[in-house]
N, C-alpha and C positions, 0 to 999 in steps of 0.2 A: 875735294868736291864729291858730290854724289850724283849719279845718273840713274834714272829709271827708264828702261827701254822696253816698249811693248812690241809684240808681234802677234800674228795670227788672225788679224781682221780680214775682211773681204766681203764678197757678194755670195749670198746663199739663198736658195729658195725657201719659202715658208715650209716649216716642218723639218728643216735640215739642222745641222750641228756645226759649231765652230768651237775651237779652243784657243783662248787668248793666253799669252804668257807675258810676264813682266819680270825682268831681271834687274836687280839693283846692284850697282857697282860703285867703287870709289873708296873714300876714306870712311868706311863704316865700322863703328864700334858695336852697335847692336840695332836690331830692327824690332819694333814692337808690333803694333797692328799694321796690317796691309789690307788694301781693299780696291774695289773697282767702282768707278762712277761712270755715268754716261750723260751725254747732253745731246738731245735732239734739236733740230732747227727750231728756233723760236721758243724753246723751253729752257727752264733752269737745269743746271747740273743736279743730278740726283744720285744717291747712293744705291748701288746695285747689290753689292755683297761685301762683307768684311770678315776678316779672320784675325784672331789675336795671336800672340806669340805662342800661346798654349794650345791653339787649334780650335777655340770656340768660334762659332760662325753665326752670322745673322744675314738675312736676306730681305730685300724689298718684297712686299706681298706679290707684286706683279711677276716675279721670277721664281717664287718658291715652287719647288717640285720640278723645275726645268733647268735651273742653273746650279752648278756646284763650284764652290771656291775651295782651293786647296793651296798648300805652300810647301816648298822644299827649303828648309832653313839652311841646309848645307850649301845650297846654291843661291841663297838670297832671292828666291824666285816665287812668285805667286801666279796661280793659274785660275782661269775661269772657263769651265766647261759649260757650254751653252747648247742645250738640246731643245727640240720642239720650238724652234725659233719662229717668231711671228713678225709681220711687217712693223708692228709698233715697237719692236726691239731695235729698229734702225736708229743709229746714233753714233756719235764718236765716243769711244770707250777710253777712259783714262784710268791708269793705275796710280795709286797713292800709297804712301807708307810713312809711318812715323819712325824716324831714324835718329839715333844719336851718333854723331861722327866722332872720329878719334881726336878731334880738336875742340870738342864741345862738352859741356857738362849737362846738357839738357837735350830733350827730343825736339825735333822740328818736323814739319810736314814737307814732303817732297812729292812731286808729280811727274808723271811721264808726259810725253808729247801728244799722246792720243793715237788711237787707231780706229779707222772707220769700219763699222759693221753695217751692211746693207742687206735687208731681208726683202726679197721680192715676193709678191703675192701670186 
């Protein structure tokens, strides 16, 4: 089995910073893309940022220039550095990864349990 465990969420004032981490563990053969999504109350889940296995990144327009995604392949971990946070960044943030397990011949999508980020004005 595979688990993705997020950490680093919390309450911060507008203009502040937070760093989210997500560590994948279990029967992992390989990890392809990893990413962060968020879901605010009453809204659909949206992609925030993603990073490929080779390090190519893409971001939602709303976070470009403020958020940075990175990964440590040796630790099976993806990070999201969030700077200049705004109240509209308030949401539950979910980690996601496309993983091939040791018992499978194909990739599948795995999700973390989510971590709350609250930005006060």
